[in-house]
N, C-alpha and C positions, 0 to 999 in steps of 0.2 A: 121687836122687843129685845132689849139688850140684857146682859147678864144680871145687872143690878135690879132691873124690873122683875126678872124671873125669881130672884131671891126674895124680893119684897112680897111677891104674890104667894110664894111658898110659905113664908112666915105668917101671912094673913090667914091662909088656909089652916095652918097649925093652931092659930089662936082660936078659930071658930070650933075646932074639934075639941072633944073632951080631953082632959089631962091624961087619962089612962091611954086613950087611943094615940095621943101625940107621943107619949113616952114609948109606947110599943113600936110605933113607926120609926122613931129615932134609934131604938135598939136594933131594929131590923136593918136600917141603913148602915149602922156601925158594923154589924156582922158582915154585910155585903162588902163594905170597904175593906175590912180585915181579910176576907176571903180573896178579894181581888189582889191585895198586897201580897198575900201568901202565894197566889198563883204566879204573879209577876216575878217574885223572888225565886220561885222554884224553877221557872223556865229560863230566866235571864242568865244565871251563872253557867248553865249547861251550854249556852251558845256563845255569849260574849259578856265581857265585864267592862264597865266604864271606869277608867282611871285617869284623872287629870285631863279630861277632855279627849283622851285617846281611847279608841276601841281596841281591845286586846282579846285574844282567845283565852278561854279558861284553861287551867292547868290540866294536864293529862295524868292519869294514874301512874303509868310506867314510862319513864323517860329513857331507860336503858334499852338501847336497840337490840342488844343480844338477848335480853330477857323476852322482849316482845316477839322476836323471831322464833326463839325456842318454844315459847308457849303456843304460838300460832302453828308451828310445824307439828308439835305434839298433838294438838287438838285436831288438826286436819287429818293427821295419820290415824288418830283414834276414831274419828268419824268414818273414814274410809274402811278401816279394818273391821269395825263393829258391824257395819252394814254388809260388808263382803262376807265375813265369817258367818254372820247371821243367815245369809242366804244358803251357805253350805250346810249349816246345822239344820235348817228347815227341810232341805232336800233329803239329807241322810236320815234323820230321825223320823221323818214322815214317810220313809220308804216309798217315795214316788207319789204320795197322795198330795203333796204340797209343792210340786215342781219337779223338774228334771234337770239335766245338765245345762240346758239353755238358761234355766233360772239362775244358776250360779254365774254364768257369763254376763247376763243382764244385771245381776246384783252387784258384781264387782265393777262393771262399767259405770253404772249409775252412782255407785259409792265413790268412785274416783272423781266423778263430776261434782258431787256434793262436797267432798273433801277439798277440792280445788277452790270452791267458793268460800270455804271457811278460812283458809289461810293464804289465798292466792296473792293478795296485794301486800301482805306483810312478809311472808317467808318465801313466796313462790309456790308453796304447797308441793314440794317435791314428793314427799311421802314414800320415797324410794331411795335407798342408799346408792344404787347404781346411777340414778339420775344426778344426785349430788356429786358423786365422784366424777362423773363425766363432765359436769359443769366446771369442776375444779381443773380438770385436765385441759379443758379448752378456755380457761381463764374467764369464765362467766361467773365464777364464784371464788372468792379468796380461799386458799387452802386452810387458813386459820379458822374458817367457818365450818369446815367439814366435821370436826368432832361434835360441834353443837348440833348440826343437822342429824348426824347418825344417832347421837344420844336421844334427841327428841323423837326420832322415828322409832327407835327401840322401845322407848317408854310408852309411846302411843300404841304400838302394836301389842306390847305385853299387857297393858291395861285393857285393851279391846278384847284380847283372848280371855282374860279373867272375867270380863263383863258377860261375854257370850256364854262362857261356861256356867256362870251363875243364872243367866236367863234360861238356858236350856238344860240345866242340871237334871231336873226330873225327866225330861224327854230323853236325855242321853242314857240315864240309868234304866229307864223303861225299855229303851231300844236294845241295850246290850245286857240287860239283867244284872247290872252292876259289875260286869267283867270288862274293864277298860283295856282294850287291845289295840295294837298298832296295825296288825295284818289279820286277815281272815274275813269271814262272811259278815261278822258284826263289828268290824273295826271302826273306831270312832276318832282315832288320832288324826285322821285325814281331814277332819272338820277344821283343824287349827293350822296345820302345816302341810306341805306338799310331800308326796311320796311317789316313787316311780311305778309305772306299770310293771307287772311281773316279767314281761318280755324284755324290758329295757336294761341295757348294760350301762355301766358308769360312763364309758366313753361316749356312747350314743346320747345319754342323758346330759352330759356336759355340753356336747354340741347343740343339743336341743335348747338348753338354757342360754347359751351364747347367741344362737341365732334369734331366739325369741326376743331377747333384750336388745339385740342389734336392730331388729325391726322397730322396736319401740322407740329407741332414741333417734334412729334415722327419720322416722315419720314425725317425731316431735320437733326435730330440727327443721324439717320441711314446713310444718304447720306454723312455725315461728319466724320463718325467713321472710322478712319484709320486702325483699326484692324478687321473690318468687310468687307463690300463691298462698299467702298466709291465711290462717283462720280469721274471720271477721272479728274486729275488736269486741270483746265481751263474750264471745262464743267459745273461747279457748277451753274452758272446763268441759263443755259438751263434746267438743272434738276429741279431747283427751280421753273422755269416757268411751266414746265410740271406738277409739283406737284400741283400748284395752278389751272392749267387747269383741272386736275383730280378731285380736290375737287369741283370745280365749276360744273363739269359734274355730279358728284355723290351726292353732298350734298348742291346744290345751290337753289333748288326750294322752300324750306320752308321760307327762309328769305333773300336770296341774298348773302349768305356766306360772311359776312363782315370779320369775323375771324381776325379783326384788329381794335382796339379801336380808334387809331388816324386817320385811314382811314375814319371812319364813323362820328366821332363827329365834326371834323373840317369842312367838307362840309355841315353838318347839320346846324351848326352855320351860315355858309355863306348863306344858303338858307333862314334861318330865317331873316337875314338882307337884303336879296336881293328881298323880296316880298312875300315869301310863309308864313311868319309870324310864330306865336307860334304853329301853327298846326303841325309843324315838330316835336314838342316834345310831343304833345297830341295824335298823330295818333298811332294806334295799341295798345291802352290801356296804353299809356306812354312807348312805346317800346324803346325809345332813350337810356335808361340806360343799356339795355341788351347787345348790342354790345360793350359797354364801360366796363362792369364788367366781363362778361363771358369769353371772349378770354384770358385774363391773367391767369384765373384759369385753363382753358383748356390747355394752353401752358405749365404750370408747371406740370399738370397731365400727359400730353403726353410725355414730355421730361423725367419726373421722371419714368414713366412706362418703357421707353426704357432703361434707366440706370439700373433700378432694375432688369429687366428681361434679358438684353443682355450685356450692356457695363461693368457693374461691375464684370462680370464673365469671362472677357477675361483673359487668363493666361499670366502673364508677365514672360517670360522665359529667363534665362541666363545660360551660361555654368559655372559650378563650380566643379572643380575636375573631369572633364570629364563627369559629369552627368548634366542633364537638371533639374533645380529646379525652383519653382515659386518664383518670386521676387515681393514683395509688393511695390507699388508706391503711394505716397500720392495723394489724389484727386486733390489738387490745383497745382500739377506739371504735370498733364496729359496734353498732347498737343492735341488740337482738333481744327479743322478748321471751326467750326460752325459759327464763326463770319464772315467768308467770304461767308456764305450762306445768304439768305435773304428771306423776304416776307414782 
């Protein structure tokens, strides 16, 4: 039965039916056709558009690369900091009922992994000023992009601190009875920024932050080194999270392992504005500048150590005349996926 026969049969059936039933069926068919057209139109522009016989992709919302990178970096930092600070707030205000120190380590490790997924393919999801600075030093990121990354990280961290303060506002005030302090038995400023242990001097704390950030960047360089033993493709966020978890477990007790200048200074400024006052800058013998200055130094030292000891000595081999010979490749042409790693 061809198409014309089917149409003739359908018309015959309609004639036999009552006029009311026929009109009702015609209306239903029209509604179905309209719904199908709406469905096709709603799906088609999102994927492809047909123009002059050529298939072209639909327009994107934001074409400016700088805006896309800045937004992705801000959001990834916001996610990382919100989940990380939230784990600290839960442990502190819960007085041990909702977790211990390991909960904070796990919280920040998993938060880093989630933040990496949010902005990894757009900005690299550095979420750490020391990482961005180190990438610039080793020409993995243009210096002109550094202000954008730092600003985005500061914004994300500040907003995250404000969010966690709002979420745990009543818990914080119930815990400290409305007395917002930086030090003491009921101190709550440590929920948002890092402070040194009572026994730690500024010199020892500075070395602590340099060493912790050096380990971070050294391991990130190793995880992204395609000629060594890199993390499997797609698993980089998980390995970055495991790395932060490991640093927290092994190097966190002295000063809270900030290893990130933008992570520390933005929430510290927020707490100064939210009621803790200038004590956030005076505590720990003026500790505030240590997590701001030491991590970038440590990041460059750690990444530089890995390059000097391991990466620069990888042989570049190519076949020439049937023999394997070393081939020199300029540093700025080396391909490395460190920008897709994060912390």
